[in-house]
C-alpha positions in Angstrom: -16.4 -32.8 -28.8 -12.6 -33.2 -28.3 -10.1 -34.0 -31.1 -8.9 -37.5 -30.6 -5.7 -38.9 -32.1 -5.9 -42.6 -33.0 -2.9 -44.6 -33.8 -1.8 -48.2 -33.9 0.4 -49.6 -31.0 3.2 -52.1 -31.4 0.8 -55.0 -31.0 -1.5 -53.7 -33.8 -4.2 -52.5 -31.4 -5.6 -48.9 -31.6 -4.7 -46.2 -29.1 -7.2 -43.4 -28.3 -5.4 -40.2 -27.1 -7.2 -37.0 -25.9 -4.5 -34.3 -25.6 -6.5 -31.8 -23.5 -7.0 -34.5 -20.9 -3.6 -36.2 -21.4 -5.6 -39.4 -21.6 -4.4 -42.4 -23.5 -6.3 -45.8 -23.6 -6.5 -48.8 -25.8 -9.7 -49.2 -27.8 -11.4 -52.4 -26.7 -14.2 -52.5 -29.2 -15.6 -50.5 -32.2 -19.3 -50.8 -33.2 -18.6 -50.6 -36.9 -15.2 -51.9 -38.2 -15.6 -53.1 -41.8 -13.9 -52.4 -45.1 -16.7 -49.9 -45.9 -16.9 -47.9 -42.7 -15.4 -47.4 -39.2 -16.9 -45.8 -36.1 -20.1 -45.7 -34.1 -19.8 -46.5 -30.4 -16.2 -47.0 -29.2 -15.4 -48.6 -25.9 -12.0 -48.1 -24.2 -10.2 -50.5 -21.9 -11.0 -48.3 -18.9 -14.7 -48.8 -19.6 -15.4 -45.3 -21.0 -17.5 -45.0 -24.1 -17.2 -42.5 -26.9 -19.1 -42.0 -30.2 -18.3 -40.9 -33.7 -20.6 -41.1 -36.7 -19.2 -44.0 -38.9 -16.6 -42.7 -41.4 -16.7 -44.1 -44.9 -14.2 -45.0 -46.3 -12.5 -46.1 -43.0 -9.6 -43.8 -42.1 -6.0 -44.8 -42.2 -4.1 -44.6 -38.9 -2.7 -42.4 -37.4 -5.5 -39.9 -37.7 -7.3 -37.2 -35.7 -11.1 -37.3 -35.4 -13.7 -35.5 -33.4 -15.5 -37.7 -30.9 -18.2 -37.1 -28.3 -18.8 -39.0 -25.0 -21.4 -41.7 -25.5 -24.5 -41.5 -23.3 -25.4 -44.2 -20.7 
């Protein structure tokens, strides 16, 4: 479960950065993105999927969270 840094880009989207892999992608979709919680299945623009248990209250960005690769 890598540590992932998430920050906003200039256009207001979220960037997903894994330092150990030197991988940075834009987040395309988040399963849960409400005023009460943030997380679940996260899909990146390269098609890869990651997962984090929903965080409540939602984090403020930039932040570092632990994700795991989503199955299937």
